[in-house]
N, C-alpha and C positions, 0 to 999 in steps of 0.2 A: 593418337593417330586415327585417321578416318579409314575405315575399310575400303571405301570407294577409291582411295589413293592407290590401291593395289589392284585396280581393274585395268585391263587392256583388251583390245579387240583381238580375239583369236578366231580366225575363220575356221569353220568346221573342216574344210579340206586340208588344213595344216595339222590336224590331229592324226598321228600315225596309227594306222589300223593293223599293220604287220611290222615285225622287226626286220631289219636288214640282215643279210648274210654276206660274209661271216659277221659275227657279232661286232668285232672291232673295226669294221668298215664304216661304222656310224660316224657322222661328221662331228667335229669338236670345235666349238668356238672358244678360243683361248684369250684370256685377258689377265696377264700376270703383273700388270703395272709397269712402271719404268717407261723407257723410250720406244719399246717395240710396238706398243699399241695392240689392237685386236688382230689376231691371226685366225685364219680358217684352216683347220687341220683335220685329222681323223683320230679316233681313239687309239688306233694302232701306233700313233706317234708318241704315246706316253713314254716310250723308251728314250725319246729325245727331250721330253719336257720335264722328266724327273731326273734328279741328280743322285749320284752315289751318296749314301748317308741319309737319304730321305726315308720316310716310313709311310707305307700305303696301308690304310686301315679299312677293312671290308666287313660288312655285316653278313654273317654266315647263316642267318635264319633261312628256313625253307618254307615255301607256301603250302599250307594245308589244303586238302581238297575240302574246303570249308563251306561251300554252298550246297545245300541240300534242298531238293524239290520233293516235298512230302505232301500228304493229304490227310485231312481230318478223318479220324476213325469214325465210321458210321455214315457221314455225309459225303465224304470224298472231296470236300472243298480244298482247293490247292493252297498250300502255304509254303513259303520259302524261308529257310533258315540260313543265316550267315553266322557261323561260329567265330567268335572273336577271341575269347581267352578261356582256357580250361581252369576251373577252380579245383577240381580233383578228378582222378581217374584211377580205376583199378584194372584197366585193360579191356574190360567188357562193358562197364558202365562209366559214365562221366557226367559231370555237372559243368555247364558252360554259361558264360555271358554271351548273348547272341542278339542279333537283330532279327526280328520276325516281321514278315510282310504277308498279308496286311495285319499289323499288330492289333488294331482296334477290333478286328473280327475274331480274335483268338483269345478266348477267356482263359484265365488261370485254371489249370487242370485239364486243358484240352490235350488229347493224345493224338499224335501224328504217326503215320505209318508210311512205309515205302509203297507207293501206288503200283509199282511194277510187280511187286511180290517177289522180287529177286533176292531180297535180303530180309532179315528179321528185325531190322532197325525200327525202333519206336522212340519217339521223343515226347516228353511231357513238358508242356509250356507252363512255367510258373509265374512268379510275381514280377512286376516292373521294378527295375533297378535304377531308374533315372537315366537321362541322356538318351532315351529311346531304347534302352537295353532291356532284355528279358532274361530271366534265369531259365535255362532249359536243361532237363535231365535226359540223357541219351542212354538207351540200352541197345547194344549191338547184337545181342544174342550170342550163340556159341562161337561165331567167327571172330569176335573181338572187334574193338573199335577201329584198329588200323586197317584190317581187312575190309570191314564194312564201309568205312569212309572211302577207301580206294575204289569200291564198287559203286556206291550210290552218290558219292560226293563229286563236285566239280571244282576245278581251280577257279577261284572267283576273279575273273577279269574285271577291270573297272567298267562302269556303265558307259563311258564314252568310247569304248572299243566295241563296236557293233558287229564286226565280222568274226567268224569262227577262227580259232587258232588250230592249225593242223597238228602241231606237236605241243602238248601242254608243258613239256620240259623247257620250251623256249621262254616260258614265264618263270623260270628258275635260274638262279645264277649257277655257274659251273662249279662253284665252291660251296653251294648250299649243303648244310649238314643234315643227313637224314634223321639224326637224333634230335634235331631242332625244328621239326616240321610243325610250327605253331602259328605262323603268320597268316593273316587274311589278305595280304597284298605283298607284292614283291618289293624288295629294295632296288628300285628300277635302274639306278645308275650302274649297279653291278652287272646288269644284263649285258653290258657292252664288253665285259672282260672275257678273254679266252684263256684256256690253260697255257697255250703257247705264249701269249702276251705276258702273262704273269711270270712265266719262266724267263722270258727275256728281260723283264723288269728286275727280277732277282739277280740275273747274271750281270746286270749293270751295277749292282751293289745297293739296290733298294730293298729294304726289308719289308715283308708283308705280314701283317698281324690281323687277328680277327676279334670282333666283338659280336654280341648278339643283341639286337633289339627286335622284339616281337611286334611286327607291324600290324597295327589295329586302328581303332577309331581315332586315336590321337593324331595319327599321320594323315588320314584321308578325309576326316570330317571337315567340311567347308566352314569358313567364318560366316556366321549368320547374324552378327550384331553390328551396329553402326561404328562402334569404337573398337579398334583392334585389341586394346588392353582389356576389354570386357569378355573376350573370348576365353572359354574354358577348355583346356587341353585334357582329353580323357587320358587316363594313366596307361602306360605301356610298360611291359617288363623288359629289363635290360640286364646285361651281364658283360663286364669287362674283365677278362682273365688277368690275373696278376702279371703274367708275362707280357701282355699287351700294354698294361699300364707302365711297367718298367721300360718297355721299348719306347713309349712316348716320352718318358722322362729323359732317358739317355739320348734320344734323338735330338731333342731340343737343347739339351745340355752341350752337345758337341756342335751345335749350329745347323743341324739338319731341319727339315720341315716335316710336320705331320700332315699328310694328305688324306683326307677322308673321302671314301667312295660313297657318296650319297648323304642325304640329310639325316637318315636314320643312324648312320655311323657317327655323325656330328652329335646327335642327341644323346647317344649312349656315352660318348666320351665326355661331353660337357656336363652331363648329369652326374657322372662319377666325380668330376672335379668340383661341382657345386655342392654335392652332398657329402663327399668324402667316403661314399659307399660304392664299392665296385659291383654290387649286385642289388637288385631290388626293383621297385616300380618308380616311374618318373612321370610327373605332370609338367615338366619343364616346358615353358613356352618361350622360345627365343625370338625376341623382337628388338626394335631399335633401343639402344642403350645397354644391351647385354654385353658383358665383358667376357669375350672368349679367352679361355685359359689353356686350351690344348691344340685346337685345329688351326693350321696356317693356310692350307689350300683345300679346295673342295672341287671334286668331280661330281657334277649333278646334271640331271635332266632339266628340261624346261617345264615349268609348273603351271597349274591352272590359275586363272585370275582369282584374286581375293581368297587365296588359300594360305594356311599357316606356313606352308613350305616356302611360298613366295615372300612372306614376311621374314622368314629366317634368312633368305638370300639378301634381303634389304639390310638386315642387321649385320650380315657378314661382309658384304661388299659396298654397302651404302646405296644411295639413289642411282648410282651408275647402272644398276640392273636394268633400268628403263631403257637406257641407250643400247645395252647389250641385247635385250629382247627385240628392240626395233631393228637392230642390225640383223639378227637371226631371222626375223620375219621377212625382211627385205631380201635376204639371201636364200630364201626357200628352205630353211631348216625345218625339220620335222619335230613336232612337239609331243609332250606328255610321255606316257609309260614306254611306248615302243619307238619313241622319237630319238633325236640326236641329243648331244650333251654339250656342256661347257666346263671349262677348267678355269677357276677364278681364285684370286688371292684375297686374303682377309685385309680389310682396310686398316691403315695404320693411323 
């Protein structure tokens, strides 16, 4: 497949800069096949679109305050770190895979400090790890990593969101687990769900289960090769609790549907099915020809052109995604992380 086949024209004005309120008032483009055709609904209508016996699977990861603006010790040169995955931590010090900007001007052994002087955070930039990553050792001082990152770190909004976010919690799902604050981006389809909506879904007889996929480079790195199949997915950590796996099995056995909230939930579930392991690291790249084993329906946002996420949508619903995106653009849907969503069925 040619990467160019996954391009489409996305006017800058269609990229949502702010989320709507309330969360579940976001628009929802629905295409479930059959004779109904495309419907224009809202996320709050999930209570009507899901059936008793279905299973809704969400990614409970929480976004880390992973962007740090530091300075070179001695010279004061500005350096930005984006922490992607922790290799080890003892609460005060930690070793991370990270993106460093500008990486070429930061030699191994460079020590970075908090230019404000408000924290004792220091970071030592180490070797290159490939894929543009660097090994970074953090020392947070007596406050510890959690406290220091809360003070000096920022929630890393995507670069296409250029306006400030008044409330950083708006870039977290309502079910994000504080003990799983490891991601460098949000599982954005879940940003539309509210506690009240989830309660109403449960009251209808829909079970809700959780997985964890730590959102990192594998999710948001663009495809930069000409052939889709040549793209390398960076590994991401996932965990599917045994109770969730059993819920998926029993749901499908009794004729219900497994509905994933977001592409990250899809990747966690299908990685578990492909490997037979409920926990680990995945480099699974879902593209045309992939045989889905778990997920029947998908609630997802509208994705960037030529992205691995768009390639996954193509594998899930087929080339019809082009028609759906054209409908959404013509109907003034809002795109990307703070934009609207669609609910689609897996092609048969």
